[in-house]
C-alpha positions as CSV (number, residue, x, y, z in Angstrom):
1,M,14.2,-0.9,2.3
2,K,15.2,1.5,-0.4
3,I,12.8,4.3,-1.4
4,E,14.4,6.6,-4.0
5,S,11.4,7.5,-6.1
6,I,7.7,7.8,-5.2
7,L,4.8,7.9,-7.7
8,C,1.6,9.7,-6.5
9,P,-1.4,9.6,-8.8
10,T,-3.9,12.4,-8.5
11,D,-7.3,13.1,-10.0
12,L,-6.9,16.8,-9.0
13,S,-9.7,16.6,-6.4
14,P,-9.3,17.7,-2.8
15,D,-9.6,14.0,-1.8
16,S,-6.4,13.2,-3.7
17,D,-4.6,15.6,-1.5
18,E,-4.7,13.0,1.3
19,A,-2.4,10.7,-0.7
20,L,-0.3,13.7,-1.7
21,R,0.2,14.7,2.0
22,Y,1.6,11.2,2.7
23,A,3.7,11.2,-0.5
24,V,5.3,14.5,0.4
25,A,6.0,13.4,4.0
26,M,7.7,10.2,2.7
27,S,9.6,12.0,0.0
28,R,10.9,14.4,2.7
29,A,11.7,11.5,5.1
30,Y,13.6,9.4,2.6
31,G,15.0,12.1,0.3
32,A,13.1,10.5,-2.6
33,E,12.1,12.0,-5.9
34,L,8.4,12.7,-6.0
35,I,6.5,12.1,-9.3
36,L,3.0,13.3,-9.5
37,L,0.8,11.7,-12.2
38,H,-2.5,12.9,-13.5
39,C,-4.3,10.5,-15.9
40,D,-6.8,12.2,-18.2
41,T,-9.3,9.9,-19.9
42,N,-10.5,12.7,-22.3
43,A,-8.9,13.1,-25.7
44,P,-6.3,15.9,-25.7
45,T,-8.1,17.7,-28.5
46,S,-11.2,18.2,-26.4
47,N,-9.4,20.9,-24.3
48,P,-5.9,22.1,-25.6
49,N,-5.2,23.7,-22.3
50,A,-6.2,20.8,-20.1
51,H,-2.6,19.5,-19.5
52,D,-1.3,23.0,-18.5
53,H,-4.3,23.5,-16.1
54,A,-3.7,20.0,-14.6
55,A,0.0,20.6,-14.1
56,Q,-0.7,24.0,-12.3
57,T,-3.3,22.4,-10.1
58,V,-0.9,19.7,-9.1
59,K,1.8,22.2,-8.3
60,D,-0.5,24.3,-6.2
61,A,-1.4,21.3,-4.1
62,L,2.2,20.4,-3.7
63,V,3.1,23.9,-2.4
64,K,0.4,23.5,0.2
65,Y,2.0,20.4,1.8
66,W,5.7,21.2,1.1
67,G,5.3,24.7,2.7
68,S,7.4,26.6,0.2
69,E,6.3,28.5,-2.9
70,D,9.6,27.7,-4.8
71,L,9.5,24.0,-3.6
72,G,13.2,24.4,-2.7
73,G,14.8,21.1,-1.6
74,L,12.2,18.9,-3.2
75,H,13.2,16.8,-6.2
76,W,9.9,16.5,-8.1
77,K,8.2,16.5,-11.4
78,S,4.6,16.1,-12.6
79,L,3.3,14.1,-15.5
80,V,0.0,14.5,-17.3
81,T,-1.0,11.7,-19.6
82,T,-4.0,10.8,-21.7
83,C,-5.2,7.2,-21.4
84,D,-8.2,4.9,-21.5
85,D,-7.6,2.8,-18.3
86,V,-6.3,4.8,-15.4
87,G,-5.2,1.8,-13.3
88,E,-3.3,0.3,-16.2
89,A,-1.6,3.7,-17.0
90,I,-0.5,4.1,-13.4
91,A,1.1,0.6,-13.3
92,Q,2.8,1.1,-16.6
93,K,4.2,4.5,-15.6
94,A,5.5,3.0,-12.4
95,A,7.3,0.3,-14.4
96,I,8.8,2.7,-17.0
97,L,10.0,5.1,-14.3
98,R,11.2,2.2,-12.1
99,V,9.6,3.8,-9.0
100,D,10.0,2.2,-5.6
101,L,6.6,3.0,-4.1
102,I,3.2,4.1,-5.3
103,V,1.1,6.2,-2.9
104,M,-2.5,6.6,-3.7
105,R,-6.0,7.1,-2.3
106,S,-9.0,4.9,-2.6
107,R,-12.6,5.8,-2.0
108,R,-14.9,3.8,0.3
109,R,-17.3,2.1,-2.0
110,P,-20.8,0.6,-1.5
111,H,-20.8,-3.2,-1.5
112,R,-22.4,-3.5,-5.0
113,A,-19.8,-1.1,-6.5
114,A,-17.0,-2.9,-4.6
115,L,-17.6,-6.0,-6.7
116,L,-16.4,-4.1,-9.7
117,G,-13.2,-3.1,-7.9
118,S,-11.4,0.2,-7.7
119,T,-8.5,1.9,-9.4
120,A,-6.4,1.3,-6.2
121,E,-7.3,-2.4,-6.2
122,S,-6.4,-2.7,-9.9
123,V,-3.0,-1.0,-9.3
124,S,-2.3,-3.2,-6.2
125,R,-2.8,-6.3,-8.4
126,T,-0.6,-5.2,-11.3
127,A,2.0,-2.7,-10.0
128,P,5.7,-3.5,-10.3
129,C,6.4,-2.2,-6.8
130,P,4.7,-1.8,-3.4
131,V,1.5,0.3,-3.2
132,L,0.5,2.4,-0.2
133,V,-3.3,2.9,-0.1
134,M,-5.3,5.2,2.2
135,H,-8.8,6.4,2.6
136,S,-10.0,9.8,4.0
137,D,-11.8,8.4,7.0
138,E,-9.1,6.4,8.7
139,R,-6.4,6.5,11.4
140,D,-3.8,9.1,10.3
141,W,-0.1,9.0,11.0
142,V,1.2,12.0,9.1
143,A,0.8,15.2,11.1
144,A,-1.2,17.8,9.2
145,S,0.8,20.8,10.3
146,S,4.4,19.5,10.2
147,A,4.0,16.5,7.8
148,K,5.9,14.6,10.4
149,I,5.5,10.8,10.2
150,E,4.2,9.4,13.5
151,L,3.9,5.7,12.9
152,K,3.3,4.0,16.3
153,R,2.0,0.5,15.4
154,V,2.6,-1.6,12.3
155,L,0.8,-4.9,11.6
156,V,2.1,-7.6,9.3
157,A,-0.3,-10.4,8.1
158,Y,2.2,-13.2,8.0
159,D,1.4,-16.6,6.3
160,F,5.1,-17.9,6.2
161,S,5.3,-17.3,2.4
162,D,8.0,-15.4,0.5
163,Y,5.4,-12.7,-0.1
164,S,4.6,-12.1,3.5
165,E,8.4,-12.1,4.2
166,L,8.6,-9.2,1.8
167,A,5.8,-7.4,3.8
168,L,7.7,-8.2,7.0
169,N,10.9,-6.6,5.6
170,Y,9.1,-3.4,4.8
171,A,7.4,-3.4,8.2
172,L,10.7,-4.0,10.0
173,S,12.2,-1.0,8.2
174,F,9.4,1.2,9.2
175,A,9.5,0.0,12.8
176,Q,13.2,0.6,13.0
177,E,13.0,4.1,11.4
178,Y,10.1,5.3,13.6
179,Q,10.5,3.2,16.7
180,S,7.1,1.6,16.1
181,E,5.6,-1.5,17.7
182,L,5.7,-4.4,15.3
183,H,2.7,-6.8,15.3
184,L,2.8,-10.1,13.6
185,L,-0.5,-11.9,13.0
186,H,-1.0,-15.4,11.5
187,V,-4.5,-16.6,10.7
188,L,-5.2,-20.3,10.8
189,P,-8.0,-21.8,8.6
190,P,-11.5,-22.0,10.3
191,S,-12.0,-25.0,12.5
192,S,-8.2,-25.8,12.7
193,I,-8.1,-25.0,16.4
194,D,-9.7,-27.4,18.9
195,E,-10.0,-25.9,22.4
196,T,-9.7,-29.4,23.9
197,E,-6.6,-30.0,21.9
198,I,-5.0,-26.8,23.2
199,S,-5.8,-27.6,26.8
200,W,-5.1,-31.3,26.9
201,Y,-2.6,-32.0,24.1
202,P,0.0,-34.6,25.3
203,P,3.4,-33.3,26.4
204,G,6.0,-33.2,23.7
205,R,3.5,-32.8,20.9
206,E,2.1,-29.7,19.4
207,G,-1.2,-28.7,17.9
208,A,-1.8,-26.3,15.0
209,Y,-2.0,-23.2,17.2
210,H,1.3,-24.0,19.1
211,K,3.2,-24.8,15.9
212,A,2.1,-21.5,14.3
213,A,2.9,-19.5,17.4
214,H,6.4,-21.0,17.7
215,R,7.1,-20.5,14.0
216,L,5.9,-16.9,14.2
217,Q,8.3,-16.1,17.1
218,R,11.2,-17.3,14.9
219,V,10.6,-15.1,11.9
220,V,12.1,-12.0,13.3
221,T,15.8,-11.9,14.2
222,A,16.8,-11.4,17.8
223,E,18.5,-8.1,17.1
224,A,15.2,-6.6,16.0
225,H,14.0,-6.8,19.6
226,L,16.7,-4.2,20.5
227,W,15.1,-1.4,18.6
228,C,11.4,-2.2,18.5
229,E,8.7,-4.0,20.6
230,I,7.4,-7.1,18.8
231,K,4.0,-8.7,19.5
232,H,2.9,-12.0,18.1
233,A,-0.7,-13.3,17.6
234,V,-2.3,-16.4,16.1
235,S,-6.0,-16.5,15.4
236,E,-8.5,-18.6,13.5
237,G,-11.1,-17.6,10.9
238,Q,-11.4,-15.7,7.6
239,P,-8.0,-13.9,7.1
240,Y,-9.5,-10.5,6.1
241,R,-11.8,-10.5,9.1
242,E,-9.1,-11.4,11.6
243,I,-6.8,-8.8,10.1
244,L,-9.4,-6.0,10.3
245,N,-10.5,-7.0,13.8
246,Y,-6.9,-7.0,15.0
247,A,-6.1,-3.7,13.4
248,E,-9.2,-2.1,15.0
249,K,-8.7,-3.6,18.4
250,N,-5.0,-2.7,18.6
251,K,-5.2,0.8,17.0
252,I,-2.8,-0.2,14.2
253,D,-1.5,2.7,12.0
254,L,-0.3,0.6,9.0
255,I,-1.2,-2.8,7.7
256,C,1.5,-4.6,5.6
257,L,0.3,-7.4,3.2
258,G,2.0,-9.5,0.7
259,A,0.0,-9.8,-2.6
260,H,0.0,-13.3,-3.9
261,G,-1.9,-16.6,-4.3
262,A,-5.0,-17.9,-5.9
263,G,-8.0,-15.6,-5.5
264,F,-6.1,-12.3,-5.5
265,G,-7.9,-10.1,-7.9
266,M,-11.0,-11.3,-9.8
267,R,-10.6,-15.0,-9.1
268,T,-13.4,-15.0,-6.5
269,L,-16.8,-13.2,-6.8
270,F,-16.4,-11.1,-3.7
271,G,-12.7,-10.3,-4.0
272,S,-9.7,-11.6,-2.2
273,N,-8.5,-11.1,1.3
274,V,-6.3,-8.3,0.1
275,D,-9.1,-6.5,-1.7
276,R,-11.4,-6.7,1.3
277,V,-8.7,-5.3,3.7
278,L,-8.0,-2.5,1.2
279,R,-11.7,-1.6,1.2
280,Q,-12.4,-1.8,4.9
281,A,-9.1,-1.1,6.8
282,P,-9.2,1.4,9.6
283,C,-5.7,2.7,8.6
284,P,-3.5,2.8,5.5
285,V,-2.5,-0.5,3.8
286,L,0.8,-1.3,2.2
287,V,0.5,-4.0,-0.4
288,T,4.0,-5.3,-1.0
289,R,5.1,-6.7,-4.4
290,P,8.5,-7.7,-5.7
291,L,10.0,-5.1,-7.9
292,K,9.6,-5.9,-11.6
293,P,11.7,-4.5,-14.5
294,A,10.0,-2.1,-16.9
295,M,10.4,-4.4,-20.0
296,S,8.6,-7.4,-18.4
297,M,5.8,-5.1,-17.2
298,M,5.3,-3.6,-20.7
299,S,5.4,-7.1,-22.3
300,A,2.7,-8.3,-20.0
301,T,0.4,-5.4,-21.0
302,E,1.2,-5.5,-24.7
303,G,-1.8,-4.9,-26.8
304,S,-3.7,-3.1,-24.0
305,S,-4.7,0.5,-23.8
306,V,-1.3,2.3,-23.1
307,P,-1.2,6.0,-22.4
308,K,-1.4,8.0,-25.6
309,T,0.3,11.3,-24.7
310,T,2.4,12.4,-21.9
311,S,3.5,15.9,-20.8
312,V,6.2,16.5,-18.2
313,F,6.1,19.6,-16.0
314,R,8.3,21.0,-13.2
C-alpha cells in the first residue's frame, strides 16, 4: 500500500477537525503530503476576503494537531475552491492531484435525510482513490494527545471479488504496520445455510457454509500469519447488518469495504450495503477503490459543475 498524498476536505467547523486529526496522524506515519481542501458554495464576489479567512482557519486547525506553530516537518498545502457541488468538487480535486487517500468526516443523519445521501457517500461512490470516513461518535484509534495510531482490530468484508481483494490488501498493510488483528467476514445470502445440512452433510461433500469457510481461509498467504493474528467468520443474512453486528461485537477499529456491484449508490431506494455501513458503523470505514487517472475522471464528469476558482495557500 502506497500513501504519498492525502486529501482532507474541511468545512471549517470543529466537527471537521476529527477528520483532520486522522489525516495529520496518517500523514505523519506515512510521510505523505497533506492537502487540505475547503469547498465554498458561495460566489467569490460575496466576500472578497473569504478565501483568506478560510485558509487561516485551516492552518490554525492544522497547528493544533501537528503541535508546532511553524508546521516544521510537515509537507502540506491548503486549497480553497468555489463550487456548486461539494462532493463532486472533492472527487475532481482528488483526481487532478492524484491523491492516494481521501480522509473525511460524515455526520450521522436521520433516516429520512439519509435517503438523500451525504457528501461522504457521494465521494465514496465517485472518488478515484480509497476514502476513509469517520463520525464523531465512534471507536477512536488515533490518540488525542500524541496523534499515535493505535489500530488493534481491522475487519474486511470479503465476497471473493477483485474489489474485496483490494480492501484486503489495504487491511493487510494496516495489520502489518500496526500489528493489528485481521478479521475476514464473508456473508452468505439469507436462507443459504441449512442447520440440518451443516450437521448431517455426507462425508466428502460440502455445504455452502463449509465451502465459504474453506475459501476464506485460503485468501491470505501463510506468511501473513507470522506478523498478525487472522480470524475468519462466515455468517448468513443481510450483508450490512452482519458487518455492523460483527464490528460491534468484536470491537473493530476499522472496517474495509470494496465498492462495487449493482446497487452501490442510488440504484436502490434505501441505499446499498456500503452506504448503510457508512451511516451506522461504530468505527471508521475505509471504502477502497482502484486508482483512476485524472483525465478519465474529468471526462466522466464533463459538463457537470466543476470548481470555478481555486486558491492555494501554504
